[in-house]
C-alpha distance (Angstrom), angle and dihedral (degrees) to the residues before:
residue distance angle dihedral
X1 . . .
X2 3.80 . .
X3 3.80 119.7 .
X4 3.81 115.4 -103.7
X5 3.78 114.1 -118.0
X6 3.78 135.8 -165.8
X7 3.78 140.1 -167.6
X8 3.78 116.1 -97.0
X9 3.79 135.3 170.5
X10 3.80 120.0 -128.6
X11 3.78 128.5 -166.6
X12 3.81 107.3 -142.5
X13 3.78 97.2 174.2
X14 3.77 143.1 -37.5
X15 3.83 108.3 -23.1
X16 3.81 89.2 -11.1
X17 3.82 107.0 123.5
X18 3.79 118.5 161.4
X19 3.79 131.7 -175.9
X20 3.80 112.3 -142.3
X21 3.78 142.4 150.8
X22 3.80 125.0 -90.2
X23 3.81 136.0 167.7
X24 3.80 117.6 -81.1
X25 3.82 105.3 -110.0
X26 3.79 122.2 -117.6
X27 3.81 118.6 -132.6
X28 3.78 116.1 -121.6
X29 3.80 129.1 -153.9
X30 3.80 110.8 -42.0
X31 3.80 92.4 9.1
X32 3.80 135.1 111.7
X33 3.77 130.5 -148.3
X34 3.80 109.1 -123.2
X35 3.78 127.5 -156.4
X36 3.78 100.5 -149.3
X37 3.80 114.9 -126.3
X38 3.82 110.3 175.0
X39 3.82 133.0 -3.7
X40 3.80 127.7 -170.4
X41 3.79 122.7 -137.1
X42 3.79 99.1 -124.0
X43 3.79 124.6 -160.0
X44 3.80 90.0 -114.1
X45 3.82 89.1 57.2
X46 3.79 87.8 52.8
X47 3.83 90.0 53.0
X48 3.82 89.2 56.7
X49 3.81 90.6 45.2
X50 3.82 95.2 49.9
X51 3.81 102.5 30.2
X52 3.79 106.8 20.6
X53 3.78 94.9 -122.8
X54 3.79 151.4 19.6
X55 3.79 113.2 -123.4
X56 3.79 107.5 -51.7
X57 3.83 93.0 -13.4
X58 3.80 97.9 99.1
X59 3.81 128.2 176.1
X60 3.80 100.4 -123.8
X61 3.79 97.6 159.0
X62 3.82 134.0 16.6
X63 3.80 112.3 -62.4
X64 3.78 138.2 -178.6
X65 3.80 108.7 -126.5
X66 3.81 128.3 -159.3
X67 3.80 134.0 96.6
X68 3.83 108.9 165.2
X69 3.76 100.3 87.5
X70 3.75 154.8 137.8
X71 3.79 126.0 -156.8
X72 3.78 145.9 172.8
X73 3.80 120.3 -110.5
X74 3.80 104.7 -109.1
X75 3.80 102.6 169.2
X76 3.79 146.6 -10.9
X77 3.77 131.7 -121.0
X78 3.81 120.9 -142.6
X79 3.79 114.9 -57.8
X80 3.81 97.4 14.6
X81 3.80 108.2 89.8
X82 3.78 112.0 101.2
X83 3.80 92.9 17.8
X84 3.83 135.2 93.9
X85 3.86 91.2 27.6
X86 3.81 89.7 -87.5
X87 3.79 125.7 144.5
X88 3.79 134.5 -179.6
X89 3.79 113.4 -85.4
X90 3.79 93.6 19.1
X91 3.82 118.3 142.0
X92 3.79 111.5 -126.7
X93 3.76 139.6 176.4
X94 3.77 112.4 -132.3
X95 3.79 130.7 -143.3
X96 3.83 102.4 -137.2
X97 3.82 96.9 -154.7
X98 3.80 119.5 87.7
X99 3.79 106.8 -165.1
X100 3.78 123.0 -169.6
X101 3.81 94.7 -117.2
X102 3.81 94.0 -149.7
X103 3.80 107.8 67.2
X104 3.81 123.0 99.2
X105 3.80 92.8 -98.6
X106 3.79 96.0 48.2
X107 3.80 89.8 47.3
X108 3.80 89.7 53.0
X109 3.80 91.2 53.8
X110 3.80 98.9 -99.4
X111 3.82 106.3 112.8
X112 3.81 90.2 153.7
X113 3.81 90.4 72.9
X114 3.80 96.0 42.1
X115 3.82 105.4 139.6
X116 3.80 89.8 -145.8
X117 3.81 96.6 50.9
X118 3.80 118.5 141.1
X119 3.80 108.7 -150.5
X120 3.80 124.7 -168.1
X121 3.78 112.2 -107.4
X122 3.81 96.7 8.7
X123 3.81 112.5 120.1
X124 2.96 122.9 -65.6
X125 3.84 93.5 11.8
X126 3.79 115.7 84.0
X127 3.78 119.4 -127.3
X128 3.77 133.8 -153.7
X129 3.80 111.1 -85.8
X130 3.79 83.8 120.7
X131 3.77 138.8 88.9
X132 3.81 94.2 -106.4
X133 3.80 138.9 19.3
X134 3.79 138.6 166.9
X135 3.80 125.1 -127.2
X136 3.80 137.0 166.6
X137 3.79 111.5 -82.6
X138 3.81 91.6 -125.2
X139 3.81 89.7 61.8
X140 3.82 91.2 63.4
X141 3.81 121.1 91.5
X142 3.81 118.1 -167.7
X143 3.79 113.2 -128.7
X144 3.81 124.5 -134.4
X145 3.77 122.6 -114.3
X146 3.79 111.5 -78.0
X147 3.80 96.3 35.3
X148 3.79 113.6 125.4
X149 3.79 125.6 -145.7
X150 3.81 88.5 -105.6
X151 3.80 90.8 52.2
X152 3.78 89.9 54.3
X153 3.79 92.9 49.9
X154 3.81 93.3 47.8
X155 3.79 91.1 56.2
X156 3.82 87.3 80.6
X157 3.84 96.3 63.7
X158 3.82 88.4 37.8
X159 3.81 87.0 56.6
X160 3.81 89.2 53.1
X161 3.80 89.0 52.1
X162 3.80 92.4 49.0
X163 3.81 91.4 50.7
X164 3.82 90.0 46.4
X165 3.81 92.6 54.5
X166 3.81 90.7 42.4
X167 3.81 89.1 59.6
X168 3.80 90.3 56.0
X169 3.82 94.5 55.1
X170 3.78 85.4 -143.0
X171 3.82 115.7 -157.5
X172 3.79 125.7 -146.9
X173 3.79 111.0 -88.0
X174 3.79 96.7 17.4
X175 3.79 118.7 135.4
X176 3.78 123.0 -116.1
X177 3.80 138.9 -162.2
X178 3.80 120.9 -161.5
X179 3.78 115.2 -167.0
X180 3.80 107.6 -155.2
X181 3.80 128.2 29.2
X182 3.77 100.3 -144.8
X183 3.79 118.8 122.9
X184 3.82 94.8 -76.8
X185 3.80 92.3 46.8
X186 3.79 92.5 47.3
X187 3.79 93.0 47.5
X188 3.81 91.0 46.2
X189 3.80 89.5 53.0
X190 3.81 90.8 47.7
X191 3.81 92.5 50.4
X192 3.81 90.6 45.9
X193 3.80 89.4 53.1
X194 3.80 90.3 49.1
X195 3.82 88.1 50.7
X196 3.80 90.0 56.6
X197 3.81 106.3 -93.4
X198 3.79 109.6 175.1
X199 3.79 95.6 -147.9
X200 3.80 134.6 2.4
X201 3.81 122.9 -153.7
X202 3.78 119.8 -174.8
X203 3.79 136.9 -172.3
X204 3.79 124.7 -151.5
X205 3.84 134.0 156.2
X206 3.83 96.2 -152.4
X207 3.80 114.1 84.9
X208 3.80 96.2 -148.3
X209 3.79 91.4 52.7
X210 3.80 91.8 48.0
X211 3.79 89.7 54.2
X212 3.79 92.3 46.4
X213 3.81 91.3 49.1
X214 3.81 91.8 52.2
X215 3.78 92.3 50.3
X216 3.81 93.4 41.6
X217 3.79 107.5 44.0
X218 3.83 119.1 -41.1
X219 3.81 128.1 109.1
X220 3.81 90.2 -155.3
X221 3.81 135.8 -1.7
X222 3.79 123.3 -158.2
X223 3.80 129.2 -157.0
X224 3.84 113.1 -131.9
X225 3.79 90.2 -160.7
X226 3.80 92.7 57.8
X227 3.80 104.8 35.4
X228 3.78 146.5 11.6
X229 3.80 98.5 -86.5
X230 3.80 93.0 -165.7
X231 3.79 90.5 56.9
X232 3.81 90.5 44.2
X233 3.81 93.6 53.9
X234 3.80 91.6 44.3
X235 3.81 89.4 52.8
X236 3.79 90.9 48.1
X237 3.81 90.0 53.5
X238 3.84 94.2 44.3
X239 3.79 91.1 -109.0
X240 3.81 95.4 -55.4
X241 3.78 101.8 101.2
X242 3.79 127.4 -141.2
X243 3.78 128.0 -62.5
X244 3.80 93.4 -129.0
X245 3.80 131.4 20.8
X246 3.79 120.3 -165.1
X247 3.81 115.1 -159.4
X248 3.81 106.1 -151.8
X249 3.79 103.7 152.9
X250 3.80 104.8 76.0
X251 3.81 89.3 -145.2
X252 3.80 122.1 143.5
X253 3.80 94.6 -113.3
X254 3.80 102.4 38.8
X255 3.85 101.8 80.9
X256 3.79 90.2 57.3
X257 3.80 90.9 44.4
X258 3.81 88.7 52.7
X259 3.80 90.5 53.6
X260 3.79 92.5 47.7
X261 3.81 95.5 51.5
X262 3.82 93.4 48.6
X263 3.80 119.2 96.5
X264 3.82 122.0 -122.2
X265 3.78 109.7 -75.1
X266 3.81 91.5 18.5
X267 3.77 132.1 127.3
X268 3.79 135.4 -109.0
X269 3.81 117.8 -161.0
X270 3.80 116.3 -168.9
X271 3.81 117.1 -155.1
X272 3.83 101.2 149.8
X273 3.82 120.2 102.1
X274 3.84 113.0 -135.3
X275 3.78 115.7 -140.5
X276 3.83 92.8 -137.7
X277 3.84 93.4 48.4
X278 3.81 92.8 -122.0
X279 3.79 132.7 108.9
X280 3.79 126.4 -164.0
X281 3.81 131.7 -164.1
X282 3.78 128.1 167.3
X283 3.80 104.6 -103.4
X284 3.79 96.3 -148.4
X285 3.80 91.6 51.8
X286 3.78 96.1 52.5
X287 3.81 92.8 39.8
X288 3.80 98.0 48.2
X289 3.79 91.9 45.4
X290 3.78 91.6 47.5
X291 3.79 90.8 -133.5
X292 3.78 124.7 -174.5
X293 3.81 109.2 -135.0
X294 3.78 122.4 -163.8
X295 3.78 131.8 177.0
X296 3.77 125.9 -148.8
X297 3.78 120.4 -124.6
X298 3.79 105.4 -172.8
X299 3.82 110.1 -76.8
X300 3.79 144.4 -75.7
X301 3.81 135.7 -145.1
X302 3.81 93.0 -9.8
X303 3.81 106.8 121.6
X304 3.83 98.2 84.9
X305 3.82 90.3 48.7
X306 3.80 92.4 45.5
X307 3.80 91.0 51.3
X308 3.81 91.3 50.0
X309 3.80 92.7 47.7
X310 3.79 92.5 53.1
X311 3.79 94.1 40.4
X312 3.83 91.4 52.5
X313 3.82 93.3 44.9
X314 3.81 92.5 -116.6
X315 3.81 90.5 131.9
X316 3.81 124.2 22.8
X317 3.80 109.8 -146.1
X318 3.81 99.5 165.1
X319 3.84 96.8 88.7
X320 3.81 91.0 59.0
X321 3.82 93.5 68.5
X322 3.79 95.9 79.4
X323 3.83 103.5 157.7
X324 3.80 137.0 32.9
X325 3.80 131.0 -158.3
X326 3.80 134.9 173.0
X327 3.79 117.0 -119.0
X328 3.80 89.8 -105.1
X329 3.83 88.7 65.4
X330 3.79 98.6 44.6
X331 3.81 92.4 122.7
X332 3.82 89.0 58.0
X333 3.79 89.4 51.4
X334 3.80 92.6 52.5
X335 3.80 92.5 46.9
X336 3.81 88.7 52.4
X337 3.80 93.5 48.9
X338 3.80 95.4 42.1
X339 3.81 90.0 50.9
X340 3.82 95.4 45.1
X341 3.79 88.0 -128.4
X342 3.79 132.6 168.1
X343 3.79 96.1 7.3
X344 3.79 93.4 -64.2
X345 3.78 120.1 178.5
X346 3.78 103.9 159.6
X347 3.80 121.5 -0.7
X348 3.78 109.8 -155.1
X349 3.79 123.4 -150.5
X350 3.78 105.8 -143.9
X351 3.78 105.1 -157.2
X352 3.77 109.1 167.5
X353 3.75 147.1 3.0
X354 3.78 127.1 -136.7
X355 3.79 92.2 -107.6
X356 3.78 99.1 34.8
């Protein structure tokens, strides 16, 4: 009997994405076989595509990227069938991080900082820009009726946004700045609004993103190429500054800007990933203001909340999926995203259909 194969995308080097055939994986004990439905092109994927790595996570051999995804249950490994409320053909969202579950940090409820975590699409672990993948059954979250494959995939960045706002302990009526209006920044602003933010100010150099942010969630959006955004936010808050600043751009200057626009005693939460793996803030500013600074490491325990938020219409994620490509054209998708072309927010790779 011949081995079953599938299409998969492999990153061989900077801007070198190839679509090729590989064996369909077999689920082991506690795992499910997933027929991939939709995968988002995350900013971290773009870092690997453009730079070949993020910090010490370097692409040293060909790797399949992709971690924002939904899929249909296509098979069960030993010990899974009849458990976890999963059934064949069911559309699920999938948590891409496989933590060890036994270390000190997992035991304390923080699987996102597990030092032994295996994360889809992070070297050397393959991701899901492929027709099939296997994952632990407990990482799969059944989606309610009416959820699309894109909706399921976008729950991953929404989970990041939920965790980001959780870290701020945002109070109803507090003011917020979000530096960067990419998908994570926009979702963070949307979750902050849902949590009761009194005003949301954003910064963004791209005109189409500024317009989207205004229509989507922001009270005001400032252009860092045209004005001093720190001064603009301070004017908008009558010189006080915001209670919480979320840095979601990953640019060299934005962490320090976040600190400068935050009021004394406020919080700065950093979620952006800098391309040069360094972050700079003025020490006297953060010290004299007595700021609390937190950094985001993925997310934890967010999928059930994310599903409820979307299902209840608390956050609208559909407009963020602006472009769609088949797996065979994944290189075109990454060129579009890397070049900020055609008003792209999130390009989705649509890999399969339920009956395909």
